[in-house]
PAZA-439547 format. One line per 8 residues: number of its first residue (from 1); their letters; for each residue x, y negated, z negated of C-alpha. Coordinates in pm, 1 decimal, padded with zeros to 6 digits. Each point is the difference from the previous one (the first is absolute). Layout:
# residues N
NUM = a = X/Y/Z | ...
//
This chain:
# residues 179
1 = mtmnmenk = 01372.1/-00278.6/-01197.7 | 00054.6/00395.0/00056.5 | 00272.9/00159.0/00188.1 | 00006.7/00329.6/00139.9 | 00417.1/00066.9/-00007.5 | -00004.2/00217.8/00282.4 | -00108.8/-00130.4/00324.0 | 00052.9/-00343.2/-00168.2
9 = iktkftia = -00376.9/-00041.0/-00004.8 | -00136.4/-00286.9/-00224.2 | -00334.5/-00186.7/-00047.8 | -00069.8/-00349.5/-00092.7 | -00362.8/-00165.9/-00120.1 | -00024.8/-00276.8/00254.1 | -00151.3/-00370.2/-00041.5 | -00121.1/-00289.4/00230.0
17 = seegiail = 00381.4/-00155.9/00034.0 | 00107.0/-00105.8/00294.3 | 00249.3/00351.3/-00000.2 | -00306.3/00207.0/-00061.7 | -00261.9/-00128.6/00256.5 | 00300.2/00009.8/00250.0 | 00037.1/00380.7/-00112.0 | -00329.9/00079.3/00042.2
25 = qelgekra = -00073.7/-00185.2/00329.1 | 00322.2/00206.4/00149.7 | -00120.6/00344.7/-00106.6 | -00377.1/-00097.0/00067.3 | 00142.8/-00074.6/00375.7 | 00216.4/00295.4/00029.6 | -00261.4/00212.5/-00152.7 | -00320.2/-00147.3/00219.6
33 = qekytgll = 00230.6/00063.6/00312.9 | 00089.5/00373.4/-00104.4 | -00351.7/00073.3/-00105.9 | -00237.4/-00174.8/00235.8 | 00173.0/-00044.4/00356.0 | -00219.5/00239.7/00202.5 | -00320.5/00031.0/-00223.5 | -00077.7/-00439.1/00020.2
41 = spsqieny = 00091.1/-00260.1/00280.8 | 00280.3/-00249.4/-00077.6 | -00175.1/-00292.5/-00037.2 | -00255.1/00268.8/-00285.6 | 00337.3/00098.8/-00158.4 | 00133.8/-00437.0/00019.3 | -00377.0/-00004.1/-00172.8 | 00070.5/00233.3/-00262.7
49 = lfdkfntd = 00307.7/-00078.8/-00111.9 | -00096.2/-00399.6/-00023.8 | -00290.2/00075.1/-00191.3 | 00119.7/00206.8/-00267.1 | 00445.1/-00082.0/00001.4 | -00086.5/-00423.1/00027.8 | 00180.9/-00206.7/-00302.0 | -00321.7/-00076.2/-00112.1
57 = tiisnlnt = -00171.2/00336.0/-00009.1 | 00309.5/00144.8/-00130.7 | 00042.3/-00276.5/-00331.1 | -00417.0/00057.4/-00032.7 | 00047.6/00335.2/-00056.1 | 00323.1/-00009.5/-00227.2 | -00038.7/-00277.6/-00239.5 | -00269.3/00194.5/-00142.7
65 = fsnqlivv = 00101.1/00230.9/-00307.7 | -00275.1/00263.9/00145.1 | 00205.7/00037.2/00313.8 | 00379.7/00136.4/-00015.9 | 00275.4/00078.4/00322.2 | 00267.5/00262.8/-00093.4 | 00253.2/-00027.3/00320.7 | 00243.0/00314.4/00050.7
73 = yvedqpag = 00320.4/-00071.2/00081.5 | 00253.2/00268.8/00227.3 | 00334.3/-00138.1/-00121.8 | -00089.1/-00324.6/-00049.4 | -00218.9/00019.1/00318.6 | -00355.2/-00059.6/-00037.9 | -00153.1/00331.7/00110.0 | -00341.7/-00049.9/-00113.0
81 = yayfsvng = -00280.2/-00120.5/-00216.7 | -00261.8/00097.8/-00191.9 | -00337.4/-00244.5/-00073.6 | -00224.9/00092.7/-00270.4 | -00297.7/-00180.4/-00188.6 | -00274.5/00069.8/-00271.0 | -00292.2/-00180.7/00211.4 | -00165.7/00130.0/00293.5
89 = evpealkd = -00260.6/00249.3/00065.2 | -00050.2/00348.5/-00247.6 | -00189.9/00285.2/00095.2 | -00296.7/00068.6/-00278.1 | 00190.4/00289.0/-00182.1 | 00279.4/-00237.2/-00063.9 | -00230.8/-00304.9/-00153.6 | 00083.1/00004.6/-00313.7
97 = krvvhled = 00368.6/00106.9/00009.5 | 00304.9/-00236.0/00022.6 | 00064.5/00039.4/00362.1 | 00359.6/-00150.6/00237.4 | -00038.2/-00058.6/00376.4 | 00301.8/00109.5/00204.2 | -00065.0/-00276.0/00277.6 | 00337.1/00128.2/00209.1
105 = mevldayk = 00270.5/00219.3/-00056.4 | 00201.3/-00044.3/00301.5 | 00319.8/00066.6/00039.8 | 00223.1/-00069.5/00362.7 | 00017.6/00331.8/00237.6 | 00445.7/-00072.3/-00011.5 | -00085.9/00147.0/-00396.5 | -00234.3/00272.7/00031.9
113 = dsgakefl = 00255.7/00281.4/-00055.8 | 00190.0/-00211.2/-00277.2 | -00228.4/00076.0/-00256.2 | -00112.2/-00373.7/-00063.4 | -00308.3/00096.1/00029.4 | -00040.0/00208.7/-00239.3 | 00213.4/-00186.1/-00291.0 | -00223.9/-00265.7/00076.2
121 = mekflnvc = -00323.8/00234.3/-00082.6 | 00188.8/00060.1/-00284.5 | 00031.5/-00359.1/-00148.4 | -00385.3/-00025.2/00092.1 | -00092.7/00329.2/-00160.4 | 00178.8/-00079.4/-00319.8 | -00087.0/-00416.0/-00030.3 | -00381.1/00097.5/00025.4
129 = ksyealks = -00017.6/00298.7/-00231.0 | -00199.2/-00187.9/-00236.9 | -00335.3/-00059.5/00245.2 | -00206.8/00303.2/00028.7 | -00042.6/00016.8/00371.1 | 00227.4/-00098.2/00303.3 | -00176.2/-00047.8/00327.4 | 00174.9/-00016.1/00364.2
137 = reridvqd = -00193.3/00043.5/00380.7 | 00169.3/00098.9/00263.4 | -00103.6/00053.8/00392.2 | -00103.3/00299.5/00056.4 | 00185.5/00102.1/00280.8 | 00353.7/-00043.3/-00202.7 | -00024.6/00340.4/-00107.1 | 00366.3/-00038.2/-00152.8
145 = hiafyehy = -00087.5/-00263.8/-00195.9 | -00275.8/00123.2/-00166.3 | 00161.3/00328.1/-00046.0 | 00275.8/-00259.8/-00179.4 | -00264.1/-00076.7/-00286.3 | -00105.8/00305.9/-00060.2 | 00294.4/00087.6/-00075.6 | 00024.7/-00244.7/-00301.6
153 = gfqqkgme = -00355.0/00140.2/-00132.5 | -00198.2/-00242.8/00244.5 | -00307.7/00156.7/00055.5 | -00209.3/-00076.2/00349.1 | -00355.2/-00165.1/-00132.2 | -00245.7/-00047.8/00272.4 | 00089.9/-00234.2/00320.9 | -00090.5/-00371.5/00066.3
161 = eisiagvt = 00081.6/-00259.9/00304.6 | 00277.2/-00173.3/-00021.4 | 00106.8/-00306.2/00226.1 | 00293.6/-00077.8/00158.7 | 00057.9/-00343.8/00199.8 | -00390.3/00047.8/00042.9 | -00004.1/00359.2/00159.1 | -00116.5/00241.0/-00230.9
169 = fpsvilir = 00136.1/00342.9/-00090.9 | -00142.9/00298.7/-00185.6 | 00189.0/00039.9/-00333.0 | 00020.3/00228.9/-00279.2 | -00015.2/-00111.7/-00382.6 | 00253.3/00151.9/-00209.5 | -00035.4/-00011.6/-00381.7 | 00304.2/00094.6/-00246.6
177 = enp = -00186.3/00019.1/-00353.9 | 00296.7/-00003.1/-00251.7 | -00002.9/00282.8/-00277.5
//
């Protein structure tokens, strides 16, 4: 567990325990409502939540050594999470490198000015420093998220389509090559 005394921010690796599953489901549901209301229909959001945050999927994803979940807490309240994996598609230029895929980094809107997202990113970068490259994707229309990644050394390396609840969105591939 890592802690920032100033704002009482801490991170914990989370496993597929009953508590860990409940925390991820709660964060996932709150963040999906914040992120996708107005972009997806209520039934699409419900389908997205079922596909991504049902108990069986979470257990399957977290019970493998190639996937990890870090939850960030602000004053002991779950505020967000980073989910990452060594599995996933790699751009041709990175085929021979050890790559970590940052699948999700989400912090609830209520904590966006708390420093939790920055603290979580620093923890992720520290955990993954032995990898040669880090990869993430962001919807192209979320420029503030792209700028956040660029602040931490990620560079835009192409475009691809991502599917969220059956709806396709253009996204940018973000790569950070570690020194």
